[in-house]
C-alpha positions as semicolon CSV with decimal commas, in nm:
position;residue;x (nm);y (nm);z (nm)
1;X;10,696;5,783;9,801
2;X;10,521;6,034;9,989
3;X;10,837;6,196;10,122
4;X;10,952;6,266;9,755
5;X;10,623;6,432;9,678
6;X;10,658;6,661;9,978
7;X;11,031;6,771;9,882
8;X;10,879;6,851;9,541
9;X;10,618;7,064;9,660
10;X;10,867;7,262;9,918
11;X;11,130;7,291;9,639
12;X;10,846;7,438;9,430
13;X;10,706;7,676;9,694
14;X;11,080;7,804;9,741
15;X;11,136;7,881;9,377
16;X;10,826;8,063;9,369
17;X;10,925;8,295;9,666
18;X;11,246;8,328;9,536
19;X;11,080;8,477;9,187
20;X;10,899;8,681;9,436
21;X;11,212;8,810;9,582
22;X;11,416;8,854;9,216
23;X;11,127;9,046;9,059
24;X;11,198;9,367;9,294
25;X;11,533;9,310;9,365
26;X;11,880;9,173;9,236
27;X;12,100;9,140;9,555
28;X;11,920;8,989;9,840
29;X;12,018;8,791;10,168
30;X;11,781;8,533;10,276
31;X;11,668;8,653;10,576
32;X;11,292;8,691;10,675
33;X;11,314;9,081;10,744
34;X;11,444;9,129;10,394
35;X;11,161;8,933;10,236
36;X;10,921;9,138;10,451
37;X;11,109;9,424;10,313
38;X;11,065;9,320;9,964
39;X;10,702;9,252;9,960
40;X;10,657;9,590;10,136
41;X;10,806;9,765;9,848
42;X;10,592;9,527;9,593
43;X;10,258;9,629;9,795
44;X;10,338;10,030;9,762
45;X;10,432;9,975;9,399
46;X;10,103;9,808;9,333
47;X;9,918;10,054;9,552
48;X;10,086;10,352;9,367
49;X;9,993;10,211;9,016
50;X;9,649;10,116;9,142
51;X;9,609;10,479;9,283
52;X;9,737;10,651;8,949
53;X;9,531;10,399;8,701
54;X;9,227;10,340;8,878
55;X;9,154;10,666;9,107
56;X;9,351;10,915;8,910
57;X;9,537;11,013;9,230
58;X;9,873;11,164;9,157
59;X;9,965;11,288;9,509
60;X;9,895;10,956;9,664
61;X;10,095;10,767;9,345
62;X;10,399;11,061;9,445
63;X;10,395;10,984;9,833
64;X;10,394;10,617;9,765
65;X;10,695;10,621;9,541
66;X;10,878;10,882;9,770
67;X;10,853;10,609;10,068
68;X;10,972;10,325;9,814
69;X;11,253;10,570;9,755
70;X;11,354;10,614;10,132
71;X;11,294;10,264;10,214
72;X;11,509;10,138;9,958
73;X;11,802;10,403;10,051
74;X;11,766;10,283;10,402
75;X;11,859;9,867;10,315
76;X;12,126;9,799;10,077
77;X;11,896;9,615;9,846
78;X;11,898;9,712;9,471
79;X;11,566;9,772;9,306
80;X;11,525;9,525;8,986
81;X;11,541;9,700;8,634
82;X;11,176;9,640;8,580
83;X;11,077;9,858;8,865
84;X;11,325;10,114;8,755
85;X;11,181;10,175;8,428
86;X;10,843;10,249;8,544
87;X;10,969;10,522;8,826
88;X;11,059;10,947;8,746
89;X;11,375;11,028;8,958
90;X;11,255;11,399;8,906
91;X;10,908;11,408;9,017
92;X;10,850;11,067;9,160
93;X;10,602;10,942;8,983
94;X;10,515;10,591;8,835
95;X;10,539;10,586;8,461
96;X;10,262;10,431;8,273
97;X;10,309;10,416;7,897
98;X;10,004;10,619;7,722
99;X;9,919;10,776;8,059
100;X;10,193;10,932;8,253
101;X;10,508;10,855;7,981
102;X;10,514;10,829;7,597
103;X;10,748;10,538;7,480
104;X;10,970;10,574;7,143
105;X;11,185;10,341;6,987
106;X;11,455;10,529;6,796
107;X;11,781;10,404;6,577
108;X;12,023;10,636;6,593
109;X;12,367;10,489;6,687
110;X;12,242;10,209;6,836
111;X;11,877;10,084;6,878
112;X;11,730;10,270;7,214
113;X;11,365;10,310;7,399
114;X;11,320;10,706;7,470
115;X;11,077;10,712;7,776
116;X;10,930;11,088;7,851
117;X;10,739;11,196;8,158
118;X;10,427;11,380;8,064
119;X;10,480;11,567;8,394
120;X;10,798;11,686;8,429
121;X;10,969;11,631;8,066
122;X;11,234;11,394;8,228
123;X;11,398;11,179;7,933
124;X;11,506;10,817;8,019
125;X;11,665;10,603;7,750
126;X;11,733;10,241;7,748
127;X;11,942;10,048;7,517
128;X;11,814;9,771;7,307
129;X;12,071;9,465;7,278
């Protein structure tokens, strides 16, 4: 009975670890280096969000986002769509709705979301399906 409980706990811990990985990347190998890499990218994203949201350090946020882009270009790991939505490719800023970006829902042709960066004016469109 104890063995089955331990195996259930291990399975739950494994699923939590997999969920952490899936938040930042879609395709990932199961090596410890990749897990550390994904954790590092997660940490840099949280740090850039904190720098921008709480401390108003735009340059620190921009440098953290540039580091994330450099790291992701080194490894063949794709960034998840959730993290892509909150990054401006033109000015390397984290997009926070209401603070650094403007979000609108448009219904021309198809329903889509328009996200506009307030720093550089870059427009991103995401289809709603």
